[in-house]
C-alpha positions as a Markdown table, in Angstrom:
| # | Residue | x | y | z |
|---|---|---|---|---|
| 1 | Unk | 0.1 | 0.4 | 0.1 |
| 2 | Unk | 1.4 | 3.0 | -0.9 |
| 3 | Unk | 1.8 | 6.2 | 1.9 |
| 4 | Unk | -0.1 | 9.6 | 0.9 |
| 5 | Unk | 2.6 | 12.0 | 1.3 |
| 6 | Unk | 2.0 | 15.4 | 3.5 |
| 7 | Unk | 5.8 | 16.0 | 3.8 |
| 8 | Unk | 5.0 | 19.0 | 1.5 |
| 9 | Unk | 2.8 | 20.8 | 3.4 |
| 10 | Unk | 4.8 | 20.1 | 5.9 |
| 11 | Unk | 7.4 | 22.2 | 4.9 |
| 12 | Unk | 5.4 | 24.6 | 4.0 |
| 13 | Unk | 4.3 | 24.9 | 7.3 |
| 14 | Unk | 8.2 | 24.9 | 8.7 |
| 15 | Unk | 9.0 | 28.3 | 6.4 |
| 16 | Unk | 6.4 | 29.8 | 8.7 |
| 17 | Unk | 7.3 | 28.4 | 11.7 |
| 18 | Unk | 11.5 | 30.1 | 10.7 |
| 19 | Unk | 9.8 | 33.2 | 9.5 |
| 20 | Unk | 8.4 | 33.1 | 13.5 |
| 21 | Unk | 11.8 | 32.2 | 14.5 |
| 22 | Unk | 13.9 | 34.4 | 12.6 |
| 23 | Unk | 11.1 | 37.5 | 13.8 |
| 24 | Unk | 11.6 | 36.4 | 17.5 |
| 25 | Unk | 15.9 | 36.7 | 16.8 |
| 26 | Unk | 15.3 | 39.8 | 16.2 |
| 27 | Unk | 13.1 | 40.9 | 18.4 |
| 28 | Unk | 15.4 | 39.6 | 21.0 |
| 29 | Unk | 18.4 | 41.1 | 19.2 |
| 30 | Unk | 16.6 | 44.9 | 20.0 |
| 31 | Unk | 15.1 | 45.1 | 17.0 |
| 32 | Unk | 11.2 | 46.8 | 16.5 |
| 33 | Unk | 8.6 | 44.0 | 15.6 |
| 34 | Unk | 8.4 | 43.7 | 12.2 |
| 35 | Unk | 5.0 | 41.9 | 11.6 |
| 36 | Unk | 5.5 | 42.3 | 7.6 |
| 37 | Unk | 7.4 | 38.8 | 7.1 |
| 38 | Unk | 5.0 | 37.2 | 9.1 |
| 39 | Unk | 2.2 | 38.1 | 7.1 |
| 40 | Unk | 3.5 | 37.8 | 3.7 |
| 41 | Unk | 3.7 | 33.6 | 5.1 |
| 42 | Unk | 0.5 | 33.5 | 5.7 |
| 43 | Unk | -0.3 | 32.6 | 1.6 |
| 44 | Unk | 2.4 | 29.9 | 2.7 |
| 45 | Unk | 0.1 | 29.0 | 5.5 |
| 46 | Unk | -3.2 | 29.0 | 3.5 |
| 47 | Unk | -1.6 | 26.7 | 0.3 |
| 48 | Unk | -0.3 | 23.9 | 3.2 |
| 49 | Unk | -3.6 | 24.1 | 4.8 |
| 50 | Unk | -5.9 | 23.9 | 1.9 |
| 51 | Unk | -3.0 | 20.9 | 0.6 |
| 52 | Unk | -2.9 | 19.1 | 3.5 |
| 53 | Unk | -7.7 | 19.4 | 4.0 |
| 54 | Unk | -8.0 | 17.9 | 0.8 |
| 55 | Unk | -5.2 | 14.8 | 0.9 |
| 56 | Unk | -6.5 | 14.4 | 4.7 |
| 57 | Unk | -10.6 | 14.5 | 3.7 |
| 58 | Unk | -10.9 | 16.8 | 6.9 |
| 59 | Unk | -11.6 | 20.1 | 6.8 |
| 60 | Unk | -9.4 | 20.5 | 10.2 |
| 61 | Unk | -6.2 | 22.1 | 8.9 |
| 62 | Unk | -8.3 | 25.2 | 6.3 |
| 63 | Unk | -9.3 | 26.1 | 10.7 |
| 64 | Unk | -6.3 | 26.0 | 11.6 |
| 65 | Unk | -5.0 | 27.9 | 8.9 |
| 66 | Unk | -7.2 | 30.2 | 10.0 |
| 67 | Unk | -6.9 | 30.3 | 13.4 |
| 68 | Unk | -3.1 | 31.2 | 12.4 |
| 69 | Unk | -4.7 | 34.2 | 9.6 |
| 70 | Unk | -6.6 | 35.6 | 12.3 |
| 71 | Unk | -4.0 | 34.8 | 15.2 |
| 72 | Unk | -1.4 | 37.3 | 13.0 |
| 73 | Unk | -3.9 | 39.7 | 12.4 |
| 74 | Unk | -5.2 | 39.7 | 16.1 |
| 75 | Unk | -4.9 | 43.5 | 17.3 |
| 76 | Unk | -2.2 | 42.5 | 20.0 |
| 77 | Unk | 0.9 | 44.5 | 20.6 |
| 78 | Unk | 4.6 | 43.4 | 21.1 |
| 79 | Unk | 5.9 | 39.9 | 22.2 |
| 80 | Unk | 2.4 | 39.1 | 23.4 |
| 81 | Unk | 1.6 | 38.6 | 19.3 |
| 82 | Unk | 4.6 | 36.8 | 18.3 |
| 83 | Unk | 3.7 | 34.0 | 21.9 |
| 84 | Unk | -0.3 | 34.0 | 20.5 |
| 85 | Unk | 0.5 | 33.1 | 17.2 |
| 86 | Unk | 3.4 | 31.1 | 18.2 |
| 87 | Unk | 0.9 | 29.0 | 19.8 |
| 88 | Unk | -1.3 | 28.6 | 17.7 |
| 89 | Unk | 1.3 | 27.3 | 15.2 |
| 90 | Unk | 2.7 | 24.7 | 17.5 |
| 91 | Unk | -0.9 | 24.1 | 18.2 |
| 92 | Unk | -2.0 | 23.4 | 14.6 |
| 93 | Unk | 1.0 | 21.7 | 13.3 |
| 94 | Unk | 0.8 | 19.1 | 16.3 |
| 95 | Unk | -2.8 | 18.0 | 15.9 |
| 96 | Unk | -2.0 | 17.7 | 11.6 |
| 97 | Unk | 1.0 | 15.6 | 12.6 |
| 98 | Unk | -1.6 | 13.9 | 14.4 |
| 99 | Unk | -4.6 | 13.5 | 11.8 |
| 100 | Unk | -2.1 | 12.4 | 9.1 |
| 101 | Unk | -0.2 | 9.6 | 11.6 |
| 102 | Unk | -3.5 | 8.5 | 12.2 |
| 103 | Unk | -4.8 | 7.5 | 8.3 |
| 104 | Unk | -0.8 | 6.5 | 7.6 |
| 105 | Unk | 0.8 | 9.9 | 5.9 |
| 106 | Unk | 4.0 | 10.2 | 4.8 |
| 107 | Unk | 5.5 | 12.2 | 7.3 |
| 108 | Unk | 9.0 | 14.1 | 7.7 |
| 109 | Unk | 11.0 | 12.3 | 9.9 |
| 110 | Unk | 13.4 | 13.3 | 12.6 |
| 111 | Unk | 16.5 | 12.1 | 12.6 |
| 112 | Unk | 18.3 | 13.0 | 16.1 |
| 113 | Unk | 17.5 | 15.7 | 18.1 |
| 114 | Unk | 13.5 | 17.1 | 17.3 |
| 115 | Unk | 12.3 | 20.2 | 16.3 |
| 116 | Unk | 11.8 | 22.9 | 19.6 |
| 117 | Unk | 8.2 | 24.0 | 19.3 |
| 118 | Unk | 7.3 | 27.1 | 18.2 |
| 119 | Unk | 5.8 | 28.2 | 21.3 |
| 120 | Unk | 8.9 | 27.3 | 22.9 |
| 121 | Unk | 11.5 | 28.5 | 20.9 |
| 122 | Unk | 9.4 | 31.6 | 20.5 |
| 123 | Unk | 9.3 | 32.4 | 24.3 |
| 124 | Unk | 12.9 | 31.7 | 25.1 |
| 125 | Unk | 14.1 | 34.2 | 22.4 |
| 126 | Unk | 12.0 | 36.6 | 23.5 |
| 127 | Unk | 12.8 | 36.0 | 27.2 |
| 128 | Unk | 16.5 | 34.7 | 27.5 |
| 129 | Unk | 17.4 | 36.9 | 24.1 |
| 130 | Unk | 20.0 | 34.9 | 21.9 |
| 131 | Unk | 22.7 | 32.7 | 22.8 |
């Protein structure tokens, strides 16, 4: 039996998570919060959500993409905006991975140290700064 492949959608979401991390790094380095790259990345999240929903036969990824967009456009200031968004992204990514595993979909496999959840990375950077 051939597994359905959800890795392209995972890669899109990982790219968005990278944007969040870079934004948190800039903020931790003392630069003003720049929401523009994050907001520009919402198109990638929408595409990942649509692709995952179609492959999974489940509307949940579309809802999570909408939740991420709502969090990104929320009128929250400063660090709280970034932390809230990272928490929504972490939850969304976890649930989509769980749905994929239940449906025997091919997912990216981590060899070695697992990736830290975006919420933990962002909170650590904003609390502890750059190492």
